[in-house]
C-alpha positions in Angstrom: 73.2 106.5 99.9 74.5 105.9 103.4 76.2 102.7 104.6 77.4 100.9 107.7 81.1 101.5 107.5 83.3 98.4 107.2 86.3 100.4 108.7 86.8 103.7 110.4 89.6 105.7 109.0 90.9 108.4 111.4 93.1 111.3 110.3 94.5 112.8 113.5 95.1 116.5 112.9 95.6 116.3 109.1 97.3 119.3 107.5 97.1 118.9 103.7 93.7 119.2 102.1 94.3 117.0 99.0 95.4 114.2 101.2 92.2 114.3 103.2 90.2 114.6 99.9 92.0 111.5 98.5 91.4 109.6 101.7 87.7 110.5 101.4 87.6 109.1 97.9 89.2 105.9 99.1 86.7 105.6 101.9 83.8 105.9 99.5 85.4 103.1 97.4 85.7 100.9 100.4 82.6 101.7 102.3 84.6 103.1 105.2 83.9 106.2 107.4 86.4 109.0 107.5 87.0 110.8 110.8 88.9 114.1 111.0 90.3 115.0 114.4 90.9 118.7 114.9 92.8 120.9 114.7 92.9 120.6 111.0 95.4 122.3 108.7 92.6 123.5 106.4 89.0 124.5 106.4 86.4 121.9 105.6 85.2 124.0 102.6 88.7 124.2 101.2 88.8 124.1 97.4 91.6 121.6 97.3 90.0 119.3 99.8 86.8 119.1 97.6 88.8 119.0 94.4 90.8 115.9 95.6 87.6 114.2 96.6 86.1 115.0 93.2 82.3 114.4 93.1 82.3 111.8 95.8 81.6 114.0 98.8 77.9 113.3 98.6 78.6 109.6 99.0 81.1 109.9 101.8 80.4 109.0 105.4 82.5 111.4 107.4 82.6 113.4 110.6 85.0 116.0 112.1 85.5 116.0 115.9 87.1 118.4 118.2 89.6 116.1 119.9 90.8 112.5 120.5 88.5 112.2 123.5 85.5 113.4 121.4 86.3 110.8 118.8 86.4 108.1 121.4 83.0 109.2 122.7 81.5 109.4 119.2 82.8 106.0 118.1 81.5 104.3 121.2 80.2 100.9 120.2 79.9 101.9 116.5 83.5 100.7 116.0 83.0 97.0 116.5 86.6 96.1 116.0 89.8 97.2 117.6 92.0 100.2 116.9 95.3 100.1 115.0 97.7 103.0 115.0 100.2 103.7 112.2 103.6 105.3 112.5 106.8 105.4 110.5 108.6 104.8 113.8 106.8 101.6 114.6 108.5 98.2 114.1 105.6 95.8 113.6 104.5 95.6 109.9 100.9 96.3 109.1 100.6 92.9 107.4 101.3 91.1 110.8 97.8 91.5 112.1 94.4 90.3 111.3 92.0 93.2 110.6 88.3 92.9 111.5 85.3 94.6 110.1 84.7 97.7 112.2 88.3 98.3 113.0 89.5 101.8 113.6 92.7 102.7 111.6 94.4 105.8 113.0 96.9 107.9 111.0 98.7 111.0 112.2 99.4 114.3 110.6 101.7 114.6 107.6 104.5 116.5 109.3 104.3 115.2 112.9 102.7 111.8 112.8 100.7 110.6 115.8 101.3 112.3 119.2 103.7 110.4 121.5 100.9 110.0 124.1 98.9 108.0 121.6 101.8 105.9 120.4 103.0 105.2 123.9 99.5 104.3 125.2 98.9 102.0 122.2 102.4 100.4 121.7 100.9 96.9 121.3 98.7 98.2 118.5 101.3 100.3 116.7 102.0 99.3 113.1 104.2 100.5 110.2 104.3 100.2 106.5 107.9 99.2 105.8 110.0 101.3 103.4 113.6 101.9 102.6 115.6 104.1 105.1 115.9 106.8 102.5 112.2 107.6 103.0 111.0 109.1 106.3 107.4 108.3 105.7 104.9 107.6 102.9 102.2 110.0 101.8 99.2 109.9 104.1 96.6 109.1 101.4 98.8 106.3 100.0 99.3 104.9 103.5 95.6 104.8 104.2 94.9 103.0 100.9 97.7 100.4 101.4 96.4 99.4 104.9 92.7 99.6 104.1 93.0 97.4 101.0 95.1 94.9 103.0 92.1 94.5 105.3 89.9 93.9 102.3 92.5 91.4 100.9 92.5 89.5 104.2 88.7 89.3 104.1 88.8 88.0 100.5 85.9 90.3 99.5 85.4 93.4 97.5 83.9 96.4 99.3 
């Protein structure tokens, strides 16, 4: 069953297969589309990627693209909303914005985060999930779930 995605979840150069698999499962639960921007730290047929996504892969709307520019070209008008970028180095909390259906939520790799070029070019759309200083960053799959479900909470509707 295919669906019109309510959100676009972008993993920019993800490295850990179970994180991508868990994000895929969350996307199915929400009705979001998962985008993977290469290079990836795993193969798309990776056992751990599939294992983390369980038996939901047949239900997942997803696409892998070769670069950020390719992603922008592919999204075109299909992403009706704006783009939000997430970084542990940002100052503005993810709860300070109003999300819209069709928004693009962009998350960086597990070890490097988003490239400086993306964060600098989108400083006005850069958000963080606050945490104590003892933690450098949250797990990628958890971060996606926190932000995506905040969007649903704001809309007052289940997926």
